[in-house]
Backbone of each chain as ProteinMPNN parsed JSONL, in Angstrom:
{"seq_chain_A": "MLYIRRIVGDSMLPGYYPGSLIVMRAFRRLHIGDVVMLRHNGTEKIKRISGLRPNEVFVLGDNPGSSSDSRDYGWLPRSAVIAKILFPRHPKPK", "coords_chain_A": {"N_chain_A": [[89.353, 80.209, 145.048], [91.35, 83.14, 147.009], [91.909, 85.162, 149.327], [94.18, 88.028, 150.491], [94.74, 90.04, 153.416], [95.296, 93.685, 154.715], [94.113, 94.589, 158.012], [92.413, 97.324, 159.022], [92.043, 99.04, 162.218], [89.708, 98.57, 164.309], [87.59, 97.392, 165.088], [87.576, 94.597, 165.388], [88.83, 93.766, 167.556], [89.397, 90.913, 170.168], [90.363, 89.771, 169.343], [91.156, 90.388, 165.748], [94.163, 91.626, 165.159], [94.783, 96.067, 164.34], [96.446, 95.559, 161.363], [97.287, 92.827, 161.514], [97.807, 90.172, 159.474], [95.402, 88.484, 157.187], [94.412, 85.584, 155.95], [91.915, 85.513, 153.672], [88.95, 83.092, 151.973], [87.487, 81.901, 149.142], [83.971, 81.009, 149.54], [81.508, 78.586, 150.471], [79.207, 77.919, 151.579], [78.13, 79.278, 154.374], [78.522, 80.365, 158.557], [76.516, 80.759, 161.384], [79.13, 83.191, 163.094], [80.949, 83.299, 161.12], [83.242, 84.644, 160.194], [83.912, 87.062, 157.911], [84.733, 88.639, 155.033], [83.357, 91.334, 153.332], [81.7, 93.922, 151.043], [80.31, 96.718, 151.49], [79.39, 99.723, 150.956], [81.356, 100.47, 148.882], [83.493, 99.869, 150.21], [85.807, 97.038, 151.445], [85.04, 95.184, 153.923], [86.044, 93.415, 157.035], [83.694, 91.535, 158.805], [81.547, 89.173, 161.647], [79.482, 86.891, 161.152], [76.776, 87.034, 162.027], [73.797, 86.417, 162.571], [72.044, 84.571, 159.572], [69.942, 84.689, 157.165], [67.685, 83.624, 154.776], [68.407, 84.883, 152.062], [69.813, 86.556, 153.028], [72.497, 88.54, 155.807], [73.687, 89.122, 158.693], [75.81, 91.119, 159.92], [78.514, 91.891, 162.905], [80.514, 93.594, 164.354], [83.474, 91.85, 166.427], [84.453, 93.473, 168.382], [82.447, 95.343, 169.579], [82.028, 98.081, 171.388], [83.487, 100.091, 169.027], [82.602, 99.431, 165.848], [80.799, 99.323, 163.277], [78.369, 98.75, 161.796], [75.88, 95.744, 160.995], [74.322, 96.543, 162.897], [74.008, 99.037, 162.12], [73.439, 99.823, 160.006], [71.654, 97.715, 158.948], [70.427, 94.38, 157.619], [73.277, 92.677, 155.424], [73.008, 91.828, 152.07], [73.28, 88.809, 150.742], [75.249, 87.829, 149.061], [77.11, 90.186, 149.291], [78.889, 89.418, 150.811], [82.053, 88.212, 149.873], [84.25, 86.946, 150.406], [84.918, 84.501, 152.892], [87.099, 83.864, 156.704], [90.14, 81.755, 156.775], [92.776, 81.853, 157.363], [94.329, 84.09, 159.858], [91.329, 81.961, 161.903], [89.961, 83.092, 164.758], [88.391, 82.741, 167.511], [84.812, 83.845, 168.65], [84.739, 86.518, 170.784], [83.777, 86.082, 174.378]], "CA_chain_A": [[90.485, 81.407, 145.218], [92.105, 83.349, 147.628], [92.565, 86.909, 149.379], [95.387, 88.734, 151.612], [94.606, 91.612, 153.391], [96.046, 93.615, 155.992], [93.38, 95.02, 158.561], [93.102, 98.369, 159.137], [90.658, 99.203, 161.869], [89.806, 97.922, 166.119], [86.475, 96.715, 165.129], [87.143, 93.641, 165.936], [89.595, 92.832, 168.715], [90.509, 91.032, 170.811], [91.464, 88.656, 168.204], [92.063, 90.648, 165.319], [94.748, 93.621, 165.508], [94.826, 96.294, 162.954], [96.877, 95.839, 160.942], [97.717, 92.129, 160.945], [97.628, 89.464, 158.193], [94.81, 87.211, 157.449], [93.755, 85.563, 155.125], [90.588, 84.586, 153.227], [88.431, 82.392, 150.8], [85.754, 81.949, 148.631], [82.957, 79.495, 150.452], [80.195, 77.966, 149.538], [78.183, 77.703, 152.742], [78.325, 80.395, 155.145], [77.795, 80.396, 158.684], [76.665, 82.171, 161.655], [79.654, 82.362, 163.908], [81.999, 82.649, 160.001], [84.176, 86.077, 160.438], [84.007, 87.337, 156.701], [85.065, 89.75, 153.974], [82.139, 91.975, 152.736], [81.507, 94.438, 149.947], [79.78, 97.511, 151.454], [79.667, 101.542, 150.117], [82.289, 100.737, 148.299], [84.978, 99.196, 150.881], [85.722, 96.346, 151.936], [84.915, 95.489, 155.582], [85.438, 91.941, 158.158], [82.624, 91.435, 159.715], [81.543, 87.805, 162.112], [78.012, 86.576, 160.032], [76.035, 86.774, 163.73], [72.255, 85.941, 161.658], [71.496, 84.885, 158.626], [68.352, 84.682, 156.349], [68.352, 82.254, 153.206], [69.562, 85.466, 151.606], [71.054, 88.297, 153.655], [73.657, 88.543, 155.744], [73.852, 90.143, 159.597], [77.044, 91.106, 160.943], [79.11, 92.478, 163.984], [82.385, 93.361, 164.727], [84.037, 91.086, 167.811], [84.689, 94.607, 169.562], [81.31, 95.743, 169.44], [82.194, 99.326, 171.023], [83.998, 100.107, 167.802], [82.701, 99.364, 165.443], [79.579, 99.735, 162.458], [78.227, 97.034, 161.759], [74.506, 95.296, 160.862], [73.68, 97.681, 163.989], [73.766, 100.046, 161.461], [73.509, 99.461, 158.256], [71.22, 96.902, 158.79], [70.591, 93.311, 156.782], [73.128, 93.084, 153.623], [72.308, 90.868, 151.239], [73.85, 87.089, 151.009], [75.749, 88.302, 147.919], [77.945, 92.117, 149.502], [79.925, 88.769, 150.84], [83.104, 88.223, 148.779], [84.945, 85.935, 151.429], [85.658, 83.677, 154.843], [88.472, 83.902, 156.963], [90.776, 80.316, 156.82], [93.894, 81.675, 158.602], [94.023, 83.093, 161.589], [90.838, 82.178, 163.701], [90.035, 83.246, 166.219], [86.565, 82.442, 168.022], [83.83, 85.177, 168.809], [84.907, 86.546, 172.358], [83.092, 86.207, 174.851]], "C_chain_A": [[90.385, 81.662, 146.442], [92.292, 84.885, 148.361], [93.635, 87.774, 150.219], [95.055, 89.373, 151.784], [94.931, 91.651, 154.676], [94.404, 94.455, 156.905], [93.655, 96.267, 159.001], [91.581, 98.553, 159.941], [91.092, 98.488, 163.635], [88.304, 97.514, 166.448], [86.466, 95.259, 165.176], [88.656, 92.041, 166.056], [88.814, 92.272, 169.516], [91.055, 89.978, 169.774], [92.264, 89.267, 166.831], [93.027, 91.803, 164.579], [94.321, 93.785, 164.078], [96.344, 96.141, 162.968], [98.286, 94.821, 161.063], [97.419, 91.863, 160.209], [96.598, 88.78, 157.813], [94.171, 86.896, 156.039], [92.591, 84.341, 154.446], [90.456, 83.57, 152.382], [86.933, 82.327, 150.202], [84.964, 80.853, 149.878], [81.873, 79.606, 150.079], [79.284, 77.877, 150.656], [79.01, 78.909, 153.458], [77.613, 80.194, 156.283], [77.874, 80.762, 160.312], [78.048, 81.903, 162.915], [81.491, 82.851, 162.889], [82.718, 84.049, 160.545], [85.12, 86.238, 158.914], [84.428, 88.465, 155.771], [83.719, 90.616, 153.615], [82.274, 93.427, 152.1], [80.794, 95.786, 150.33], [80.301, 98.611, 151.049], [81.108, 101.258, 149.692], [83.634, 99.7, 148.117], [84.456, 97.856, 151.666], [85.943, 95.812, 153.196], [85.466, 93.814, 156.087], [84.643, 92.469, 159.045], [82.08, 89.64, 160.327], [79.804, 88.391, 161.945], [76.965, 86.841, 162.291], [74.139, 86.748, 163.148], [72.346, 86.231, 160.406], [70.655, 84.083, 158.496], [68.914, 83.77, 155.041], [68.813, 83.965, 152.238], [70.145, 87.046, 151.921], [71.69, 87.968, 154.691], [73.31, 89.255, 156.993], [75.262, 89.98, 160.429], [77.688, 91.719, 161.974], [80.453, 92.758, 164.102], [82.295, 92.177, 166.446], [83.838, 92.465, 168.938], [83.474, 95.289, 168.965], [81.255, 97.722, 169.648], [82.525, 100.235, 170.267], [83.761, 99.661, 166.552], [81.347, 99.672, 164.419], [79.994, 98.77, 162.104], [76.759, 97.514, 161.408], [73.829, 97.159, 161.84], [72.908, 98.702, 163.008], [72.966, 100.404, 160.905], [71.707, 98.683, 158.055], [71.583, 95.054, 158.161], [71.326, 93.878, 155.814], [72.727, 91.921, 153.622], [73.555, 89.853, 151.265], [75.373, 88.004, 149.428], [77.127, 89.924, 148.135], [79.303, 90.797, 150.187], [80.809, 88.251, 149.831], [84.453, 86.747, 149.881], [85.191, 84.666, 152.75], [86.935, 83.725, 155.014], [89.134, 82.006, 156.942], [92.027, 80.892, 157.435], [94.226, 83.243, 158.825], [91.892, 82.582, 161.775], [91.432, 82.369, 164.592], [88.581, 83.231, 166.675], [86.34, 83.991, 168.759], [84.166, 85.024, 170.479], [83.86, 86.175, 173.461], [83.042, 87.043, 176.073]], "O_chain_A": [[89.693, 80.969, 147.189], [92.919, 85.72, 147.709], [92.739, 88.465, 150.703], [94.685, 90.037, 150.815], [94.989, 90.769, 155.532], [93.592, 94.891, 156.089], [94.793, 96.566, 159.363], [90.476, 98.445, 159.41], [92.174, 98.089, 164.066], [87.831, 97.337, 167.571], [85.397, 94.672, 165.011], [89.089, 90.976, 165.617], [87.702, 92.736, 169.769], [92.211, 89.573, 169.646], [93.44, 89.0, 166.583], [92.707, 92.606, 163.702], [93.915, 93.041, 163.185], [97.182, 96.364, 163.84], [99.474, 95.118, 160.938], [96.687, 92.638, 159.593], [96.907, 87.737, 158.388], [93.612, 87.664, 155.256], [92.427, 83.127, 154.561], [91.461, 83.019, 151.932], [85.796, 82.578, 150.604], [85.444, 80.176, 150.787], [81.314, 80.518, 149.469], [78.18, 77.66, 150.155], [80.135, 79.339, 153.203], [76.425, 79.905, 156.136], [78.986, 81.051, 160.755], [78.135, 80.852, 163.551], [82.626, 82.836, 163.367], [82.42, 84.266, 161.72], [86.269, 85.874, 158.663], [84.216, 89.505, 156.396], [82.816, 89.828, 153.899], [83.036, 94.17, 152.718], [80.508, 96.301, 149.249], [81.497, 98.686, 150.766], [82.007, 101.897, 150.238], [84.303, 99.162, 147.235], [83.39, 97.594, 152.223], [87.08, 95.949, 153.649], [85.16, 92.957, 155.257], [84.739, 93.439, 159.797], [82.211, 88.777, 159.459], [79.176, 89.401, 162.262], [77.036, 86.533, 163.48], [73.411, 87.406, 163.891], [72.576, 87.33, 159.902], [70.403, 83.087, 159.175], [70.003, 83.425, 154.583], [69.918, 83.831, 151.712], [70.608, 88.048, 151.375], [71.597, 86.745, 154.794], [72.549, 90.188, 156.736], [75.659, 89.127, 161.223], [77.018, 92.751, 161.966], [81.373, 91.969, 163.888], [81.362, 91.912, 167.204], [83.239, 92.442, 170.014], [83.569, 95.782, 167.842], [80.817, 98.53, 168.829], [82.052, 101.343, 170.521], [84.804, 99.42, 165.943], [80.667, 100.527, 164.986], [81.037, 98.122, 162.007], [76.303, 98.657, 161.396], [73.277, 98.216, 161.536], [71.735, 99.072, 163.025], [71.982, 101.113, 161.114], [70.837, 99.04, 157.261], [72.703, 94.55, 158.237], [70.99, 94.904, 155.222], [72.291, 91.161, 154.487], [74.645, 90.134, 151.764], [76.292, 88.794, 149.646], [77.784, 90.453, 147.239], [80.491, 91.107, 150.103], [80.251, 87.805, 148.828], [85.263, 85.894, 149.519], [86.339, 84.421, 153.12], [87.809, 83.681, 154.148], [88.304, 81.117, 157.135], [92.399, 80.103, 158.303], [94.438, 83.777, 157.736], [91.298, 83.651, 161.63], [92.522, 82.165, 165.126], [87.71, 83.803, 166.019], [87.109, 84.85, 169.191], [84.01, 84.053, 171.219], [82.799, 85.929, 172.887], [81.988, 87.162, 176.697]]}, "seq_chain_B": "MRTFSNILGNAAAKFVKPVYAHCDLPCGVYDPAQARIEAQSVLEIMKKYPNLDHEEDRWRAIFIKEQRADLVKQHLWVLWTDYFKPEHAEKFPELHELVWKTTKQAGACKKTVDPAEGQKLLDMIDQIAGIFAATKQA", "coords_chain_B": {"N_chain_B": [[101.178, 83.43, 167.405], [99.375, 85.661, 166.658], [101.459, 87.137, 166.244], [103.005, 87.097, 165.027], [101.443, 87.342, 162.491], [101.299, 89.743, 162.918], [104.07, 90.533, 162.074], [104.109, 90.201, 160.163], [102.07, 91.597, 158.803], [103.175, 94.596, 159.01], [105.353, 94.495, 157.526], [104.5, 94.279, 155.343], [102.923, 95.643, 154.486], [102.217, 97.709, 152.736], [101.998, 96.41, 150.23], [99.599, 94.681, 150.333], [96.531, 94.753, 150.453], [93.642, 96.8, 151.87], [91.488, 96.113, 154.255], [88.593, 96.515, 155.984], [87.322, 97.232, 159.792], [86.587, 99.772, 161.033], [85.499, 101.921, 162.878], [82.529, 103.58, 160.992], [80.689, 105.722, 161.47], [80.662, 108.898, 161.317], [78.016, 111.154, 162.152], [77.417, 113.11, 161.072], [76.615, 115.219, 161.613], [77.883, 118.687, 162.845], [78.756, 121.978, 163.621], [79.727, 124.553, 164.713], [78.909, 126.387, 166.111], [77.981, 124.722, 168.756], [80.921, 125.509, 169.504], [81.44, 127.916, 169.763], [79.055, 129.139, 171.991], [81.036, 127.932, 174.155], [82.543, 129.501, 174.449], [81.371, 131.528, 174.916], [80.354, 131.191, 177.711], [82.956, 131.325, 178.368], [83.645, 133.657, 178.566], [81.805, 135.409, 179.954], [82.296, 134.56, 182.331], [84.876, 135.419, 183.108], [84.097, 138.229, 182.456], [82.578, 138.367, 185.173], [84.503, 137.57, 187.381], [85.915, 139.559, 188.361], [84.104, 140.749, 189.729], [83.076, 138.737, 191.824], [83.047, 137.676, 194.931], [83.536, 135.724, 197.109], [86.428, 132.763, 198.157], [86.104, 130.987, 197.548], [84.036, 131.014, 195.15], [85.421, 132.336, 193.951], [87.215, 130.631, 192.864], [85.568, 128.404, 192.015], [85.4, 129.473, 189.872], [87.136, 130.088, 188.504], [88.115, 127.102, 187.498], [85.827, 126.146, 185.961], [85.954, 127.881, 184.052], [88.184, 127.101, 182.429], [87.519, 124.419, 181.726], [85.635, 125.003, 180.236], [87.221, 126.407, 177.959], [88.296, 123.965, 177.304], [86.96, 122.85, 176.18], [85.845, 124.378, 173.531], [88.568, 123.933, 172.578], [87.491, 121.08, 171.891], [85.297, 120.934, 170.651], [86.636, 122.752, 168.222], [88.09, 120.879, 167.085], [87.278, 118.691, 166.571], [85.703, 120.064, 164.266], [87.408, 120.959, 162.382], [88.852, 118.388, 162.506], [86.962, 116.339, 161.549], [84.703, 117.336, 160.053], [86.243, 119.487, 158.012], [87.098, 119.506, 154.898], [89.751, 118.36, 151.884], [89.648, 120.496, 149.98], [88.185, 122.533, 150.9], [90.197, 123.213, 152.669], [91.449, 124.179, 150.147], [90.329, 126.706, 148.95], [89.526, 128.442, 151.236], [92.644, 129.517, 152.421], [93.588, 129.997, 154.193], [92.063, 128.663, 156.698], [93.412, 126.443, 157.971], [95.843, 127.624, 159.56], [93.777, 129.098, 160.929], [92.607, 127.973, 162.175], [94.248, 126.479, 163.838], [95.661, 128.959, 165.098], [93.066, 129.211, 167.048], [92.755, 127.479, 168.216], [94.77, 128.063, 170.236], [94.629, 130.417, 171.177], [92.153, 129.274, 172.505], [93.553, 128.099, 174.709], [95.236, 130.153, 176.001], [93.148, 131.599, 176.811], [92.138, 129.67, 179.38], [94.818, 130.872, 181.013], [93.963, 133.345, 181.893], [92.2, 135.412, 183.231], [91.253, 137.81, 181.33], [89.23, 139.977, 179.935], [89.223, 140.689, 177.56], [90.401, 139.014, 176.615], [89.83, 136.737, 175.66], [86.835, 137.731, 174.429], [88.808, 138.229, 172.081], [89.187, 135.35, 171.443], [86.107, 134.556, 170.308], [85.713, 136.283, 168.322], [86.742, 134.696, 166.596], [86.404, 132.58, 166.466], [84.106, 132.434, 165.092], [85.169, 133.689, 162.868], [85.685, 131.716, 162.105], [82.921, 130.448, 161.317], [82.245, 131.028, 159.583], [83.768, 130.659, 157.868], [82.777, 128.414, 157.543], [79.655, 128.408, 157.298], [79.862, 128.906, 154.63], [81.161, 127.238, 153.207], [79.039, 125.657, 153.506], [77.301, 126.694, 152.093], [78.136, 126.046, 149.415]], "CA_chain_B": [[100.205, 83.682, 166.087], [99.088, 87.325, 166.013], [102.12, 88.049, 166.627], [103.826, 86.135, 163.791], [100.751, 88.728, 161.34], [101.513, 91.528, 162.448], [105.638, 91.794, 162.269], [103.648, 89.957, 158.195], [101.672, 92.944, 158.298], [103.865, 95.904, 159.17], [106.596, 94.349, 156.722], [103.519, 94.41, 153.941], [101.591, 97.06, 154.835], [102.159, 98.125, 151.718], [101.204, 95.657, 149.662], [98.652, 94.325, 150.194], [94.957, 95.909, 149.968], [93.612, 96.539, 153.345], [90.279, 95.512, 154.692], [88.376, 97.64, 157.53], [87.195, 97.507, 161.112], [86.718, 100.533, 161.808], [83.59, 102.41, 163.437], [82.853, 104.869, 159.872], [79.404, 106.18, 160.953], [79.945, 109.72, 161.507], [76.341, 110.974, 162.89], [77.46, 114.302, 160.061], [75.735, 116.872, 162.431], [78.373, 119.488, 162.701], [78.29, 123.344, 163.682], [80.923, 125.683, 164.881], [77.78, 127.23, 167.725], [79.426, 124.666, 170.079], [82.53, 125.443, 170.289], [80.912, 129.336, 170.084], [78.54, 128.782, 173.397], [81.275, 127.102, 175.267], [83.506, 130.647, 174.545], [80.403, 132.477, 175.231], [80.983, 130.609, 178.939], [84.884, 131.517, 178.91], [83.907, 135.044, 178.644], [80.687, 135.556, 181.157], [82.727, 134.096, 183.145], [85.89, 136.537, 182.786], [83.929, 139.167, 182.853], [81.913, 137.963, 186.355], [85.108, 137.144, 188.107], [86.214, 140.503, 189.236], [83.725, 140.858, 190.683], [82.736, 138.01, 193.618], [83.752, 137.444, 196.413], [84.687, 134.831, 198.155], [87.534, 132.315, 197.118], [84.52, 129.242, 196.841], [83.304, 130.912, 194.043], [86.365, 132.414, 192.227], [87.372, 129.34, 192.272], [84.977, 127.632, 190.789], [85.09, 130.135, 188.002], [88.289, 129.744, 187.242], [87.464, 125.811, 187.628], [84.607, 126.123, 184.908], [86.3, 128.716, 182.64], [89.017, 126.133, 181.547], [86.639, 123.274, 181.203], [85.144, 125.632, 178.398], [88.332, 126.694, 177.138], [88.969, 122.805, 176.655], [85.498, 122.16, 175.502], [86.537, 125.137, 172.966], [89.208, 122.996, 171.599], [87.384, 120.28, 171.329], [84.834, 121.198, 169.433], [87.074, 122.956, 166.934], [89.004, 119.838, 167.095], [86.198, 118.057, 165.672], [85.402, 120.558, 162.896], [88.406, 120.438, 161.816], [89.542, 117.138, 161.463], [86.336, 115.34, 160.567], [83.963, 117.963, 159.274], [86.932, 120.685, 156.832], [87.818, 118.667, 154.166], [90.778, 119.489, 151.674], [88.744, 120.939, 149.317], [87.869, 123.773, 151.858], [91.542, 124.156, 152.707], [92.31, 125.045, 148.977], [89.336, 127.341, 149.386], [90.439, 128.798, 152.071], [93.499, 128.284, 152.955], [93.893, 130.473, 155.917], [91.435, 127.838, 157.659], [94.284, 125.34, 159.07], [95.783, 128.917, 160.227], [93.506, 130.512, 161.849], [92.447, 126.661, 163.741], [95.338, 126.567, 165.274], [95.856, 129.986, 165.733], [92.133, 130.077, 167.574], [92.861, 126.423, 169.782], [96.035, 127.931, 170.895], [93.042, 131.255, 171.936], [90.88, 128.906, 173.761], [94.447, 127.504, 175.567], [95.082, 131.051, 176.799], [91.796, 131.831, 177.489], [92.483, 129.575, 180.546], [95.73, 131.246, 181.96], [93.986, 134.897, 182.502], [90.568, 135.912, 183.476], [90.603, 139.011, 180.458], [87.517, 139.607, 179.312], [89.415, 141.05, 176.245], [91.263, 138.417, 175.763], [87.402, 136.034, 175.732], [86.885, 138.084, 173.282], [89.349, 137.31, 170.729], [88.737, 133.66, 171.79], [84.902, 134.605, 170.161], [85.814, 136.696, 167.467], [87.977, 134.176, 165.699], [85.125, 131.124, 166.159], [83.198, 133.704, 164.147], [85.844, 133.785, 161.755], [85.435, 130.144, 161.41], [82.261, 130.016, 161.129], [82.158, 132.625, 158.651], [83.941, 129.85, 156.206], [81.796, 126.748, 158.151], [78.57, 128.905, 155.898], [80.451, 129.203, 153.262], [81.396, 125.263, 153.175], [77.645, 124.755, 152.978], [76.307, 127.201, 150.75], [78.949, 125.414, 147.977]], "C_chain_B": [[99.572, 84.813, 165.688], [100.27, 88.881, 166.173], [102.784, 87.967, 164.848], [102.741, 86.957, 162.424], [100.987, 89.025, 161.988], [102.878, 91.731, 162.825], [104.675, 90.658, 160.986], [103.149, 91.321, 158.07], [101.796, 94.495, 158.142], [104.469, 95.137, 157.7], [105.608, 94.336, 155.188], [102.266, 94.911, 153.436], [101.518, 97.558, 153.067], [102.123, 98.17, 150.228], [100.184, 94.915, 149.526], [97.05, 94.813, 150.79], [95.221, 95.734, 151.491], [92.484, 96.2, 153.511], [89.843, 96.083, 156.326], [87.731, 96.732, 157.692], [87.44, 98.181, 161.885], [85.389, 100.473, 161.849], [83.74, 103.491, 161.888], [81.045, 105.118, 160.024], [79.51, 107.704, 161.623], [77.88, 110.277, 161.703], [76.554, 112.914, 161.655], [76.967, 115.902, 160.488], [77.103, 117.992, 162.921], [77.743, 121.529, 163.056], [79.084, 124.18, 165.101], [79.833, 126.418, 166.609], [78.067, 126.243, 168.766], [80.619, 124.66, 170.337], [82.134, 127.495, 170.969], [80.25, 129.805, 171.56], [79.595, 128.318, 174.432], [82.696, 128.678, 175.638], [82.453, 131.519, 175.13], [80.708, 132.197, 176.943], [82.051, 131.486, 179.384], [84.097, 132.887, 179.49], [82.803, 136.261, 179.687], [81.372, 135.348, 182.2], [84.36, 135.434, 183.586], [85.382, 137.688, 183.533], [83.263, 139.137, 185.01], [83.202, 138.403, 186.817], [85.938, 138.122, 189.068], [85.687, 140.39, 190.676], [82.82, 139.954, 192.1], [83.496, 137.646, 194.097], [84.083, 136.515, 197.298], [85.216, 133.955, 196.743], [86.776, 131.17, 196.822], [84.657, 129.736, 194.73], [84.364, 131.54, 193.014], [86.626, 131.189, 191.968], [86.847, 128.662, 191.335], [84.617, 128.368, 189.432], [86.08, 130.132, 187.292], [88.482, 128.112, 187.093], [87.006, 125.195, 185.937], [85.187, 126.362, 183.57], [87.215, 127.681, 182.194], [88.168, 124.538, 181.39], [86.3, 123.579, 180.281], [85.706, 125.594, 177.602], [88.197, 125.5, 176.328], [88.01, 122.578, 175.72], [85.838, 122.955, 174.014], [87.168, 124.005, 171.908], [89.026, 121.772, 171.67], [86.838, 120.284, 170.212], [85.341, 121.955, 167.898], [88.009, 121.624, 165.904], [88.277, 118.918, 165.611], [85.967, 118.789, 164.163], [86.281, 120.316, 161.941], [89.351, 119.311, 161.476], [88.86, 115.858, 160.719], [85.398, 116.225, 159.853], [84.551, 119.507, 157.35], [87.581, 119.496, 155.843], [88.808, 119.664, 153.024], [90.523, 120.654, 150.509], [88.756, 122.659, 149.941], [88.144, 124.029, 152.262], [92.174, 124.97, 151.982], [91.37, 126.122, 148.633], [89.736, 128.55, 149.8], [91.308, 128.767, 152.576], [94.294, 129.0, 154.059], [93.398, 129.754, 156.691], [92.871, 127.066, 158.419], [95.091, 126.152, 159.81], [95.196, 128.928, 161.055], [92.481, 129.237, 163.006], [93.118, 126.895, 164.575], [95.644, 127.478, 165.473], [94.592, 129.832, 167.131], [91.94, 128.88, 169.111], [93.367, 127.097, 170.405], [95.027, 129.201, 171.873], [93.087, 130.316, 172.844], [92.294, 128.536, 175.637], [95.123, 128.937, 176.506], [94.252, 131.928, 177.402], [92.177, 131.139, 179.258], [93.293, 130.013, 181.83], [95.184, 132.971, 182.585], [92.156, 135.02, 181.951], [90.371, 137.57, 182.823], [89.692, 139.387, 179.93], [88.303, 139.872, 177.949], [90.257, 139.932, 175.028], [90.422, 136.235, 175.045], [86.929, 136.663, 174.757], [86.837, 137.72, 171.381], [88.592, 135.901, 170.487], [86.848, 133.792, 170.382], [85.232, 135.606, 168.912], [86.683, 135.49, 166.379], [87.139, 132.696, 165.827], [84.415, 132.475, 165.212], [83.637, 133.57, 163.204], [85.969, 132.029, 161.013], [83.738, 129.604, 161.332], [82.159, 130.72, 160.439], [82.514, 131.263, 157.449], [82.952, 128.489, 156.376], [80.485, 127.458, 156.974], [78.646, 128.788, 154.914], [80.143, 128.77, 152.443], [79.921, 125.238, 152.516], [76.696, 125.51, 152.272], [76.946, 126.859, 149.405], [78.389, 124.721, 147.562]], "O_chain_B": [[99.229, 84.998, 164.521], [100.289, 90.111, 166.208], [102.869, 88.746, 163.898], [103.33, 87.147, 161.36], [101.257, 87.9, 162.41], [103.208, 92.638, 163.589], [104.915, 89.7, 161.721], [103.7, 92.14, 157.335], [101.092, 95.325, 157.566], [103.769, 95.373, 156.716], [106.142, 94.387, 154.079], [101.319, 94.788, 152.659], [100.446, 97.642, 152.468], [102.164, 99.062, 149.381], [99.918, 94.484, 148.404], [96.993, 95.289, 151.924], [96.079, 95.157, 152.157], [92.188, 95.708, 152.422], [90.47, 96.078, 157.386], [87.393, 95.81, 156.95], [88.047, 98.019, 162.944], [84.512, 99.745, 161.383], [84.791, 104.084, 161.645], [80.238, 104.853, 159.133], [78.625, 107.964, 162.439], [76.861, 109.679, 161.359], [75.628, 113.725, 161.692], [76.95, 117.039, 160.014], [77.042, 117.742, 164.125], [76.675, 122.072, 162.771], [78.751, 124.181, 166.287], [80.187, 126.743, 167.742], [78.441, 126.756, 169.821], [81.273, 124.015, 171.156], [82.414, 128.072, 172.02], [80.791, 130.688, 172.226], [79.197, 128.265, 175.596], [83.435, 128.823, 176.611], [82.871, 132.327, 175.959], [81.355, 133.097, 177.479], [82.106, 132.177, 180.401], [83.978, 133.108, 180.695], [82.985, 137.439, 179.992], [81.052, 136.028, 183.175], [84.365, 136.148, 184.589], [85.763, 138.137, 184.615], [83.666, 139.931, 185.859], [83.328, 139.627, 186.773], [86.476, 137.809, 190.13], [86.097, 140.178, 191.818], [82.168, 140.439, 193.025], [84.616, 137.286, 193.737], [84.926, 136.645, 198.186], [85.002, 133.997, 195.531], [86.932, 130.497, 195.803], [85.059, 129.199, 193.697], [84.356, 131.428, 191.788], [86.301, 130.656, 190.907], [87.283, 128.34, 190.229], [83.947, 128.088, 188.438], [86.206, 130.156, 186.068], [89.335, 127.945, 186.222], [87.472, 124.369, 185.153], [85.14, 125.723, 182.519], [86.741, 127.276, 181.132], [88.698, 123.658, 180.711], [86.419, 122.856, 179.292], [85.386, 125.062, 176.539], [88.033, 125.544, 175.109], [88.228, 122.156, 174.584], [86.148, 122.133, 173.152], [86.673, 123.435, 170.936], [90.017, 121.048, 171.573], [87.285, 119.925, 169.123], [84.766, 121.852, 166.815], [88.365, 121.503, 164.732], [88.55, 118.664, 164.438], [86.045, 118.168, 163.103], [86.107, 119.665, 160.911], [90.232, 119.218, 160.622], [89.29, 114.976, 159.975], [85.223, 115.767, 158.724], [83.95, 120.022, 156.407], [88.486, 118.735, 156.186], [88.865, 120.893, 152.986], [91.303, 121.588, 150.319], [89.258, 123.662, 149.434], [87.648, 124.971, 152.88], [92.94, 125.893, 152.261], [91.833, 126.631, 147.612], [90.164, 129.487, 149.126], [91.269, 127.957, 153.502], [95.33, 128.657, 154.628], [94.0, 129.807, 157.763], [93.134, 127.384, 159.579], [95.3, 125.662, 160.92], [95.726, 128.794, 162.158], [91.918, 129.442, 164.081], [92.936, 127.346, 165.706], [96.32, 127.329, 166.491], [94.978, 130.252, 168.222], [91.457, 129.024, 170.234], [92.805, 127.198, 171.496], [94.733, 128.984, 173.048], [93.824, 130.342, 173.83], [92.116, 128.643, 176.85], [95.482, 128.724, 177.664], [94.495, 132.78, 178.257], [92.432, 131.893, 180.198], [93.01, 129.844, 183.016], [95.784, 133.633, 183.432], [91.407, 134.841, 180.99], [89.685, 138.427, 183.38], [89.369, 138.553, 179.085], [87.92, 139.096, 177.074], [90.546, 139.862, 173.833], [90.616, 135.22, 174.376], [86.44, 135.867, 173.955], [86.133, 137.406, 170.421], [87.751, 135.532, 169.668], [86.723, 132.824, 169.632], [84.202, 135.35, 168.288], [87.171, 135.898, 165.325], [87.484, 131.771, 165.092], [85.065, 133.504, 165.027], [82.858, 133.295, 162.291], [86.223, 131.508, 159.927], [83.463, 128.405, 161.298], [81.66, 131.631, 161.1], [81.81, 130.949, 156.489], [82.525, 127.761, 155.48], [80.438, 126.974, 155.843], [77.712, 128.571, 154.142], [79.467, 129.047, 151.453], [79.655, 124.907, 151.36], [75.576, 125.149, 151.91], [76.442, 127.275, 148.362], [78.772, 124.148, 146.542]]}, "name": "protein", "num_of_chains": 2, "seq": "MLYIRRIVGDSMLPGYYPGSLIVMRAFRRLHIGDVVMLRHNGTEKIKRISGLRPNEVFVLGDNPGSSSDSRDYGWLPRSAVIAKILFPRHPKPKMRTFSNILGNAAAKFVKPVYAHCDLPCGVYDPAQARIEAQSVLEIMKKYPNLDHEEDRWRAIFIKEQRADLVKQHLWVLWTDYFKPEHAEKFPELHELVWKTTKQAGACKKTVDPAEGQKLLDMIDQIAGIFAATKQA"}
């Protein structure tokens, strides 16, 4: 299944700009570094996986100064992840 | 690539669901007392100003008064944009104009050392505080 979404906000800069389109797909496996769409507090959010446990993920924004992420809400159930990025793919900023 | 997806994004903004990449963690702590304390400083500086003998002190007083008046604006804007909700404005229809006029009064206090203007600012903040308190009780 494919998902097309428009990014709102700047927590994934410098790779993912507000207003840009992304294509995401359903996934089988998750890896650290994957950019994912997840559902949290009733909202779909885009973040990057920073930690993995058997049934949980820890996600961070690429732009930590402007991101609410697992630093605030902690580990999330893996079931919160809806899809992972297909296009475009930007590496984690150094 | 970014340009391409941005162009597409702009074109399709109305049709494509958003995915959020923003900071959504307001602390939730709001209080008009912050604005009031700064406004009190403005008023007290206005009262002291005529009795300052040295030019350096007068210059500092003006500088600090302008800083504090600016902070009044800042605190009121945070209340206005982050705390007050549409239902508050519906219940208190004077809210928008009151906040607007109060921030303008804070601007006016930058241009004068007349304590009457400082007191007017305090009184207006107290009106906003009254609405704020009423929303807390609701």
